[in-house]
N, C-alpha and C positions, 0 to 999 in steps of 0.2 A: 487451635493454633493457626490454621489457615485463615480463618475470619479475622483474627486479631492482627495477623501479618498484613492482610490486605488493607485493613483500616489504617495501620501504621504507615504503609507505603503511600496511601492516598494523602494522609495528613503531612507526611514528610515532603512530598512533592508540592503540596499546597503551601507549606511554610517556606520552602527553599526557593521557589520560583521568584519571589520579589528580590531575593539576594542575587540570584543568577541574572536578573534584569540589571541590577546595579553593576555586576561584573561585566556584562556585555558592553555597557557604555564605557567602562574603564579601559577595556582591551580593544575597543573599536569594532566590536562585532555588531555593526548596525546596518540596516537596510535603507538605502537611499531611494526616495521616490523617483520614478521616471515614467515615460510614456507607456511602458508595457505593464506597469504595476498599478494596482488599485489604490493602495494607500497613498496619502497625501503628505505625510510627515516622516521624519527619520524615526525608525523603530529598532529596538534591540532585537537580536535574532539568535540568541544562544539558548533559547528555552529548552531545547532537547536535552541539555545537560541536566536539568531538573528531573526530566522523565527518567534519564539513565540512572541518576542517583537513587531515585525511588525504586527502580527495578533492581539495582545491585543490592540495595538494603534488603529487599524482599527475598532475593536469591540467597543471600548470606544467612538469613534467619531460617528459611525453610530447608535450604540445602537439598533440593530434590535430586535424587540419584538417577544418573543415566550415563552410559559410556561416552556420550557426546557432549556432556555438560561443560567440560573444560575447554574444548575446542570452540563451543558456541560463545562462551564468556570471553575468551581471548579474541575471537573474531568480532564480537560486539565492541570490544575496546578499540580495535583497529578502525572499525567503521566510525565510531564516535570521534576518534582523533582526526580522522579524515574530514568529517563534517565540521568539527571545531576549527580546523585549519582553514577550511573554505570560508566559514563565516567570518573569521578574523582577517585572513590574508587574501581572499578571493583567488583560490587556486585555479590553475589552468585546467581545462577539461581533461587533458591527458593525465595530470597528477591526480585529479579526483578519481578518474577511472582506475588508475594504478592502485589507489587506496581501496577501492571497491573490489578489485581483483584479488588483492592481498587478503582481504577479509574473507572472500569467498574461498580462496585456496586454503585458508586456515581451517575451515570446517570440513572441507574435502579431505585434507590430510588427516583430520580427526576421524574420518570414516563415514561422513555424511555424503552419500551419493545415491542417485537414482540409477540402480543397476539393471533392473528389468521390469517389465510389466506383463501381466497375464492378459492375453487377448480375449475379447468377449465371446468369440466363437471357438475357443480352444487354442491351445498352444501358448508359448511364451516368447516374447520379444526381448532378446538380450541386447543391451546397449554396448557391452564390451568396452572397447577403447573409447567409445563416444560417451560413456557414463560421466566422466569428469567434465568435458566441455558442456554437456547438456546441463549438469548440475550448476556449473558456474554461470552459464547463460541464464538459467532460471533465477539464481540469486541476484545477479547484477540487473537483470531485467525488471524484477519486482521492486528492487531497491530504488531504481530510477523512476519507476511508474508512480510510486508513492511521492517521490520528490517532485514530479511534474504536476501533480494535482494540488501541491501546496501553494495555492494562489489566492486564497481568501481566508479571512479570520476563522479559525476553528475547522477548516475543511479537512485537511490531512489528518488532524488529530481525531476528528469524529469518524471519518471513513475508516481509519486504522482501527479504532475501537470496535466498530461494527464487524470488521473482518476478523479481529482477534476474538471477539465474543463468539463468532460462528466456529472458528477453529477450536476454541476452548470447549464449546458445547459438544462438538463432534468428537473431540478427544475424550471427553467424559463418557460419551456413549460407547466408545471403544475401550474404555478402561485405561487410557494412556495418562497416568497421573502426572508425568513429567511435563508433557506438552500442555496439559490443562493448567498446571500450576504456573508455568511461565506466562501463559496467555493471560491468566487472571492478574498476575502481578503487573504485567504491562498495561492491562486495561485500567486498573485503579491508578497507576502512576500517570497514565495519559489523561485520565479524567481530572486528576489534581491539577495538571497543567492547563487543561481545557478551560478551567474556571477563569484563568487570566487571558486565554487565547481566543475565546468566543467573541464575536463582534459586539462592541468595538474592542479589538484586541489591545492589550497592554504590552504584550511581548509576542514575538514570533518564535516558532520552534527552530527555524533556520534549517540548514542542511544537517546540523548536529542532530536534530530530531527526526527530520524526514528520512535521512539515510539510515539512521539507527532503527526506526520503526519499520521501514521498508525491508531492511536486512533481516530483522527478527521475524517479521511476517513471512518472508520467503523461506527462511530456515524452518520455522515451526510448521508451516503448511506442508513443506516437503517431508519433514519427520512424520507428520501425521498420516500422510498418504503415499509414502514411497513403497516401491516393490509390491504394489497391489494391482488390481485390475485396471484396464484402460479406462473403464467407466469411472472408477474411484479417483483415478489420476486427474480427471477433468474437474472434480469437485473444487480444488483450490483455485482453478481458473475462473470458475463461476463466482466463488466467494470474493475474489479480487476483480470482479467484472468492471467496476467503475474505473480504477486506475489503469487496468490493462486495455480496456476499450478506448479510453481517452488517449493513451499512448499510441495505440495502433492507428487510430484515425488521425493523430497528429502526423504520423509518418506518411499515411496516405495523402493527407492534405498537402504536405510538402512536395510529394511526388507529383500530384495533380497540378499544383501551382508552380512546379519547377523551381522550388526553393531548396537550399541546402538542408539536409536532415537536422543539422545542429542549429539552424536559424530559429531564434525565438519569435513568437508571435502572440497575438491576443485573440486566438480562436479556439482555445481549449473549452471544455464543457462549461466551466463556470463563466468564462468570458461570453459565450454564446447566450447563456441564460440571462446574464446581466444586460446584454445588448437588446434582448427582446422585451425588456421592461421589468424584470424581477428585481427586487431590492437585494442588497448584499446578504442580509439575514435570510430572506426567502430562498435565495439561490442555494445557500449552504444547506438549509433544511430540505429542499427538493433533492439535492444530491445525497443527503443522508437517507432519504426515503428510497431513492434508487438503489443505493448500496444495501439497504435492508431487504429490498425485494430480491436482489441478487443472492443475498445470504439465505433467504427463505427458499429460493429456487434450488440452491445448492443442497439444502437439507432434504427437500422433496426428491431431488435428483438422486441423492445417495441411498434413498430408501425405495426407489422405484425399480421395476423390472427393466430389462434391457430396452424394450420397445417404449416403455413409459419414459425412460431417461432420454431416449431419442426425441420424443415429443416435447419434453421440457426444453431440450437444446434448440429445437426448431422454433418454438415459441419465443425463446430468449433472443435468438438471432434476428427474427422478424421485428421484435419490439425494439432492439438496439438500432437496427437499420432505420426503422420509422422515426425514432427519436433523433438520430444524427441528421437525417434529411430534414426534419421539421425545424430544427434549430440552426441548420447550416454549419454543422461541425466540420465538414470537408470544405465546402464553399456553397454559396447561395444557389448555384446552378445544378448541384449534384442532388437529384431527386428521382432516381430510377424507379424505386418502389412506389412512391407517391404518384408519379406520372403513369405507371402501369395500372394502379388501382383506379385512378381518374379516367383513364382510357377505357377500362373495362366497364366502369359505371356509365360512361357516356354512350357506349354501344348498346347497353341495356335500355 
């Protein structure tokens, strides 16, 4: 039943995406080229609707049982409508954030909260009154992180698929059928859309897709790893290493360059790779590979001892720092690690 459902979801998304493309042009959900964007012509950007239709179809067929299912579906509808409204009407940042907060509150009210974690050296850290704001911050943060990397053909869809595959695999290892089922449905629905979204794209997922996928990844990763050890809580952070690190360094870049945090720029990870000479397709594939390495590290991390996990984290942090300095993700002058290594090599 599961295999047939997944095939159906893939074919449904594949078949409905061209119809969504026509709808996008009719309702004015188009993306205009400008100096900050890579594409050179007007593009339809409602593609996330096709992913959502495939997802809902799969959910209704499988009907996976879970006490949080109703709240998750309702929250996903809220975030979808927020994305659609932004794609059609270009919502103000405040209205878009309001929609994200509403979707986050929906699952929180449904019982999805990070309430406590078990500390690695013994004891429990209770979040108490902070459990709700921490949960909302996680959901809104990951939702926007996926949205921020949606800058090249197929990039957000591919990175989301890799993240969902990792979440689904780890849910399978834990015997969490609900999270595994939703992750698989989302994967095949996204792949059906990716056929039209990979370079050269015929349609963009828009905020409709980026916010929806970000929201679902945030909720599923939290469901799979909530109320566990501090070590396990870090796993979803590693899985989502690409969007999280890109967002983090975008904030650092704006602080270093004394720019407003909301100011757009062309210095995200994909922009930097394009600038140093990689083609559009090569850049996307490189970021896929980085996302896959993060996912592999997350799996290794989850199976390691405490000290082994700390070594994995240390290696990841050094690798991330070296990458961002090499490609100028903060700015061209920010190279503390590279300068330190060169200085040490010169002394020898």
